[in-house]
C-alpha positions in Angstrom: 107.9 108.7 93.9 104.3 109.9 94.1 102.0 108.0 96.7 100.3 105.8 94.9 97.4 108.6 93.8 96.7 109.5 97.3 95.2 113.3 97.4 94.8 113.8 101.4 97.1 113.6 104.3 96.4 111.8 107.9 96.5 115.1 109.3 92.9 115.9 108.8 90.2 113.3 109.0 86.7 112.6 110.1 86.3 110.0 112.6 82.9 109.4 114.1 81.6 112.7 112.9 84.5 114.9 114.4 87.6 116.1 112.3 90.8 115.2 113.9 93.4 117.9 113.0 97.3 117.1 113.5 98.8 115.1 116.0 101.5 114.3 117.8 105.0 116.0 115.9 106.5 113.3 113.9 108.1 110.2 115.8 106.9 112.1 119.1 104.5 109.2 119.2 105.9 105.7 120.0 103.7 102.9 118.8 101.9 100.4 121.0 98.9 99.3 119.7 96.3 100.0 117.1 96.2 100.2 112.8 99.1 102.2 111.3 97.8 104.4 108.8 99.5 106.0 105.5 99.0 109.2 104.0 101.0 111.4 101.4 103.7 112.4 103.8 103.5 110.8 107.7 101.6 107.8 109.0 99.3 107.8 111.6 98.3 105.4 114.8 94.5 105.0 114.7 92.5 103.3 117.3 91.4 100.3 115.5 87.6 100.9 117.1 86.8 104.8 117.5 88.8 105.5 114.5 90.6 107.8 117.0 94.2 109.5 115.9 96.3 108.7 118.7 100.0 110.4 117.1 102.0 110.4 114.1 104.9 107.4 114.3 108.2 108.0 112.2 108.1 111.1 110.5 107.9 109.6 106.4 105.3 107.4 104.5 104.5 103.3 105.2 106.0 103.7 108.6 106.4 100.3 109.9 107.3 99.0 113.7 109.7 95.8 114.2 108.6 93.5 117.5 111.3 95.5 119.3 109.9 98.9 118.8 112.2 100.4 115.9 110.8 102.4 113.1 110.9 102.0 108.7 109.6 104.5 106.8 109.5 106.3 103.2 110.4 109.9 102.9 112.3 112.2 99.9 115.8 113.4 101.9 117.0 114.9 98.8 115.4 118.9 98.3 115.2 118.1 94.1 116.0 115.4 91.8 116.2 117.3 88.6 114.3 116.4 85.7 113.8 118.3 82.0 110.0 119.1 83.2 110.9 120.0 86.9 111.8 118.5 90.3 110.2 115.0 91.2 110.3 113.1 94.0 112.0 109.9 94.7 111.5 108.2 98.3 114.5 106.9 100.6 114.3 104.4 103.0 114.6 105.4 106.8 115.2 104.0 110.1 115.5 105.1 113.8 114.8 103.9 117.5 111.7 103.6 118.7 111.2 107.0 119.7 112.1 108.8 116.6 115.6 109.6 117.6 119.0 108.2 115.3 117.1 108.3 111.9 119.6 107.2 109.6 119.2 106.5 105.7 119.3 102.7 104.7 118.3 103.3 101.7 118.9 106.1 99.2 117.7 106.5 95.6 118.8 109.0 93.5 116.7 108.4 90.3 114.4 111.0 89.4 110.6 109.6 89.2 111.2 106.6 91.1 111.6 105.4 94.9 111.2 102.8 97.4 107.8 102.3 99.6 106.2 99.3 101.3 108.9 98.6 103.7 108.2 95.6 106.1 110.7 94.4 109.0 111.9 90.7 109.5 110.4 89.3 112.7 113.8 89.0 114.0 114.3 92.5 113.4 117.6 91.9 111.2 115.9 92.8 107.6 113.7 95.0 105.8 111.6 94.1 102.5 111.0 97.2 100.5 109.1 98.0 97.0 111.0 99.6 95.0 110.9 101.7 91.2 112.3 103.6 88.5 110.9 104.6 85.1 110.3 101.7 83.5 111.7 99.4 86.2 110.5 97.9 89.6 110.8 95.0 92.1 111.0 93.9 95.7 114.2 93.6 97.5 115.3 93.2 100.7 118.1 94.6 102.8 120.0 94.1 106.0 119.1 96.7 108.6 122.8 97.8 108.6 122.4 98.6 105.0 124.6 95.9 103.6 123.1 93.1 101.2 121.0 95.0 99.5 119.7 92.5 97.0 116.8 92.0 94.8 114.4 89.2 95.2 111.6 89.5 92.4 111.7 91.9 89.3 108.5 93.2 88.6 107.2 91.6 91.6 104.7 94.1 94.0 105.6 95.0 97.6 106.1 91.9 100.5 105.4 90.9 103.9 107.5 88.6 106.0 106.1 85.2 107.2 105.7 85.2 111.3 108.7 82.8 111.0 111.1 84.8 108.7 111.6 82.4 106.3 109.5 83.3 103.6 108.3 86.8 101.4 104.5 87.0 100.2 103.6 89.6 97.5 101.5 90.1 94.3 102.8 89.8 90.8 100.7 89.6 87.7 97.0 89.7 89.4 98.4 86.8 91.6 99.8 85.9 95.0 103.4 84.4 95.2 105.9 83.3 98.1 109.4 83.0 98.0 111.6 81.0 99.9 114.3 83.2 101.4 116.7 80.2 101.2 116.7 79.1 98.0 115.2 82.1 97.0 112.8 80.4 95.0 108.8 81.4 94.1 105.9 79.1 94.2 102.1 80.9 93.2 99.6 80.2 95.9 96.8 81.5 94.0 95.6 81.0 90.3 92.8 83.5 90.2 94.4 86.5 88.9 92.6 89.0 91.0 94.8 90.0 93.3 95.6 94.0 93.2 98.7 95.4 93.2 98.9 95.6 97.0 100.8 93.7 99.9 99.2 90.6 101.3 99.3 89.9 105.0 100.2 86.9 107.2 97.7 85.5 109.6 99.8 85.4 112.6 100.0 81.8 112.9 101.5 82.0 109.0 99.1 79.7 107.7 96.7 82.0 105.8 97.8 85.0 103.4 95.0 87.7 102.8 95.1 90.3 99.8 92.9 92.7 98.1 90.4 92.2 95.4 88.8 95.1 93.5 85.7 95.0 95.9 86.3 92.8 99.0 89.3 90.5 100.3 90.6 87.4 99.8 92.2 84.9 102.0 94.0 81.9 101.1 95.6 79.2 102.5 99.6 80.2 102.7 100.7 76.4 101.2 98.2 77.5 98.3 94.4 76.1 97.3 91.5 78.0 96.7 90.7 81.6 97.9 88.1 82.5 100.4 86.2 85.4 99.2 84.9 87.9 102.0 81.6 87.9 100.5 79.4 90.5 99.4 78.5 93.3 101.6 75.6 95.7 101.3 78.1 98.6 101.1 79.0 99.1 97.4 82.7 99.3 98.3 85.8 99.5 95.5 89.4 99.8 95.1 90.2 97.8 98.5 93.9 98.0 99.3 96.3 96.6 101.9 94.2 94.3 104.2 96.3 93.7 107.5 95.4 91.0 109.7 94.9 91.6 113.8 97.3 90.3 116.2 94.7 87.8 117.4 94.1 86.5 113.7 90.2 87.3 113.9 89.4 90.6 112.0 91.0 92.0 108.8 91.3 96.0 108.2 91.5 97.8 105.3 91.1 100.9 102.8 88.2 101.4 100.5 86.4 103.7 98.8 82.8 103.6 99.7 80.5 104.5 97.2 77.9 107.3 97.6 74.4 107.2 97.9 74.1 110.0 95.2 75.6 108.8 91.8 76.7 112.3 91.1 78.7 112.5 94.1 82.2 110.9 94.2 82.5 108.0 97.0 84.4 108.6 100.8 87.2 106.6 101.1 87.2 104.7 104.3 89.4 102.6 106.8 87.1 99.5 107.9 87.4 96.2 109.8 85.7 92.9 109.4 85.9 89.3 110.6 88.3 87.2 108.5 85.2 85.6 107.1 83.8 89.0 105.8 81.4 89.7 108.6 80.7 92.1 110.8 82.1 94.8 108.5 82.3 98.3 110.0 83.4 101.9 109.1 86.3 103.2 111.1 87.1 106.2 110.2 86.4 108.6 106.7 90.3 109.2 105.4 92.1 108.4 102.7 95.7 106.6 103.6 96.7 103.0 103.0 97.2 100.2 106.3 100.7 99.1 106.8 100.5 97.1 110.1 97.8 96.5 112.8 100.0 96.5 116.0 99.1 94.6 119.3 96.9 96.6 121.5 93.6 97.4 121.6 91.2 95.8 118.9 
C-alpha cells in the first residue's frame, strides 16, 4: 500500500539549518531513545531536542520497538503485485531481533493495492496490532508474535495503539476515538466531537489520557471518556497534524504537521514539533516529511 501521500524519505532532512544525508545501514542502529520517524521506505531515530538523525531503525516503514528491544515494521517483500495497470505495492509485517537480525515475515499480504501499516507492540511483547487495507476494505487486526491468532478486531477502523497495561487498544473510527477491550472484544466511544483525524492515537504512560490528532492541533481526552482538551491556538499556522505521541515522562507530545509559509504563494513545510501536553512551548524540532511512530525512553 502506498505510504499515505508521503513524498519524501527520512534519508534527507533539514535539522537546525543543516542537511543530514543517509544514516546507518538499515537495522544497524539499535533503538535506545528518541523519536521514531517513518518516511517513504525507512524509519529513523531522531533526537527530540536537536532533531539530529541518530540512525536507521529496522528495514522498513512504521518501525516500532518492543520493551525488550525487538523491532516490528512494514515493507513489501514481493518485487511486484501484478495488476491491470502494472505493479502495485502491498506492505507486509516483519519482525526482527533488536540488532536487526533474524528478520521474519509475520503477516504476508498478497493483495495488489493493499497492505499493512502502523504496527504497535503489546507491553508484554506477545502481540502486535496493525492496520490493514485492501481495495474496498480496511480494519484493525491483532496477531501473536509467532504469527498465530491473526484476528480482526475492528472493521473499517483506523490504526490503534495498546494501553500501557495491555488490556485495551485505542483507535480512531468515523472521526472519534474509541477503545476496545481485548478480553470482551467490546468497543466504547471515548470522544464524540468528530474531530479525530485518521491517525493513530497514543496513551499517556500512566494510561489515564489519550492524545489524538485534530486538523490543526492535537487534543487530549481522559481514557475513561469525557470532554477533550484542545492544545490551544498557536501563533504558527499549522495543518494536517498527524500521529501525536507522548513523551516517556508524559509531560510533552511530539507530532508532525505542515506549517504555512509566510508567502501565500509558497507551499508549507512539513515539520516535527514538540509541545507540552497543554499545547504550550510549541517548538519545531526538524523539517521532515515523516510520521512519528513512538517516543522511546531516553533524552527529552
